[in-house]
C-alpha positions in Angstrom: 18.8 -210.4 127.8 21.1 -207.7 126.6 24.7 -207.9 127.5 26.8 -205.1 128.8 29.2 -203.8 126.1 32.9 -204.5 126.8 35.1 -201.5 127.6 36.7 -201.6 124.1 33.2 -201.6 122.4 32.0 -198.8 124.6 35.3 -196.8 124.0 34.9 -197.3 120.2 31.3 -196.2 120.2 32.1 -193.1 122.3 35.0 -192.2 120.0 32.9 -192.7 116.9 30.1 -190.6 118.3 32.4 -187.8 119.2 34.1 -188.0 115.8 30.7 -187.6 114.1 29.9 -184.7 116.4 33.2 -183.0 115.5 32.4 -183.3 111.8 28.9 -182.0 112.2 29.8 -179.1 114.4 32.7 -178.1 112.1 30.4 -178.1 109.1 27.8 -176.0 111.0 30.6 -173.6 112.1 30.9 -172.4 108.5 27.8 -170.4 109.1 29.0 -168.6 112.3 31.7 -166.1 111.6 33.2 -163.2 113.6 35.3 -161.2 111.2 36.9 -163.2 108.4 37.2 -166.4 110.6 34.7 -168.7 112.0 34.5 -169.9 115.6 35.4 -173.5 116.1 32.5 -175.3 117.8 34.3 -178.6 117.2 36.6 -177.7 120.0 33.8 -178.7 122.4 33.7 -182.4 121.6 37.5 -182.4 121.2 37.9 -181.2 124.7 35.3 -183.6 126.0 36.8 -186.5 124.2 40.3 -185.7 125.4 39.0 -185.5 129.0 36.7 -188.5 128.9 38.5 -190.9 126.6 42.2 -189.8 126.8 45.0 -187.8 125.3 45.4 -189.7 122.1 41.7 -189.7 121.5 41.7 -186.0 121.9 44.5 -185.8 119.3 42.5 -188.0 116.9 39.4 -185.8 117.3 41.6 -182.8 116.6 43.0 -184.5 113.5 39.5 -185.1 112.2 38.6 -181.5 112.9 41.7 -180.5 110.8 40.7 -182.8 107.9 37.2 -181.3 107.9 38.6 -177.8 107.8 40.8 -178.8 104.8 38.1 -180.6 102.9 35.1 -178.3 103.4 36.7 -175.2 101.9 37.3 -173.3 105.1 41.0 -173.2 104.4 40.7 -172.6 100.6 42.3 -169.1 100.6 45.3 -170.4 102.6 45.5 -173.6 100.5 45.7 -171.5 97.3 48.5 -169.4 98.7 50.6 -172.1 100.4 49.2 -175.6 100.4 51.9 -177.5 102.4 51.9 -174.7 105.1 48.1 -174.8 105.3 47.9 -178.6 105.6 50.6 -178.5 108.3 49.1 -175.6 110.2 45.5 -176.9 110.1 46.3 -180.4 111.1 48.8 -179.4 113.9 46.4 -176.9 115.4 43.6 -179.4 115.6 45.8 -182.2 116.9 47.6 -179.9 119.3 44.3 -178.6 120.8 43.1 -182.2 121.4 46.4 -183.4 122.8 46.8 -180.4 125.0 43.3 -180.7 126.4 43.9 -184.4 127.1 47.3 -183.8 128.8 45.9 -181.0 131.0 42.9 -183.1 132.0 45.1 -186.1 132.8 47.5 -184.0 134.9 44.8 -182.3 137.0 42.0 -184.9 137.2 43.4 -186.9 140.1 43.0 -183.8 142.3 39.9 -182.1 141.0 37.9 -183.3 138.0 35.9 -180.1 137.7 39.1 -177.9 137.6 40.6 -180.4 135.2 37.6 -180.1 132.9 37.7 -176.4 132.9 41.5 -176.2 132.5 41.4 -178.7 129.6 38.6 -176.7 128.0 40.8 -173.6 128.3 43.8 -175.3 126.8 42.0 -176.4 123.6 41.2 -173.0 122.1 44.5 -171.4 123.3 46.5 -174.1 121.6 44.3 -174.1 118.5 44.6 -170.3 118.1 48.2 -170.2 119.1 49.3 -172.7 116.5 47.1 -170.9 113.9 48.8 -167.6 114.6 52.3 -169.2 114.5 51.4 -170.8 111.2 50.2 -167.4 109.9 53.6 -165.8 110.8 55.6 -168.7 109.3 53.6 -169.2 106.0 51.1 -166.4 105.3 52.5 -163.0 106.1 52.1 -161.7 102.4 48.5 -163.0 102.3 47.6 -161.5 105.6 49.3 -158.2 104.7 47.0 -158.1 101.6 43.9 -158.9 103.8 44.9 -156.3 106.3 45.0 -153.7 103.5 48.7 -153.1 104.0 48.3 -152.3 107.6 50.2 -154.0 110.4 49.7 -157.8 110.2 50.3 -158.3 113.9 47.5 -155.8 114.8 45.2 -157.5 112.2 45.8 -160.9 113.8 45.5 -159.6 117.3 42.3 -157.6 116.7 40.6 -160.0 114.2 41.7 -163.5 115.4 42.4 -163.1 119.1 40.1 -160.1 119.6 36.4 -160.9 118.9 36.8 -164.3 117.3 39.0 -165.8 120.0 37.0 -164.4 122.9 33.7 -165.9 121.5 35.4 -169.2 120.7 37.1 -169.4 124.1 33.9 -168.5 126.0 31.8 -171.0 124.1 34.3 -173.9 124.5 35.0 -173.2 128.2 31.3 -172.8 129.2 30.1 -175.8 127.2 33.0 -178.2 127.7 33.3 -177.6 131.5 29.6 -178.2 132.1 29.3 -181.2 129.8 32.5 -182.9 131.1 31.3 -182.3 134.7 27.9 -184.0 133.9 29.7 -186.9 132.2 31.9 -187.3 135.3 28.9 -187.4 137.6 27.2 -189.9 135.3 30.2 -192.1 135.3 30.1 -192.2 139.1 26.5 -193.3 139.2 
């Protein structure tokens, strides 16, 4: 007769599974680009993990996402220009996205789990992109000026990053995370 796993074993298995999904989705994201940047599909399991497992687990998943970005070459142009700024920005944006999603879900879930899932899904890409843009303004203005062809860097960031890229990333994460977290919450009640 099989025994039911303890809560800590179940938690560890869920966190390991979501960690693996973050790695795989981030590796696959390299092939989906809008403008010079790729959309971050890994925000989906980060938002789900933050909602289902907790705030710190969301932060862990975001940290893993950041490590994959640093190791798979996605951040290579930034690393070549300013390595410490790149490492700080990439890790903070991932961890920030996971922590923010977890905090938002925790704050709202007692009143309405569906609204909490949607709001946490919204928080993840906003924080991820917001910290990225902040890092760009702190560390990478000369590089971005070159990429923008000498044009206005702010316009380049707003039109390239927030424009098409952010809208696609935001819609993907919100639609998928909201639905998946809702299904998980229904499953947990059964």
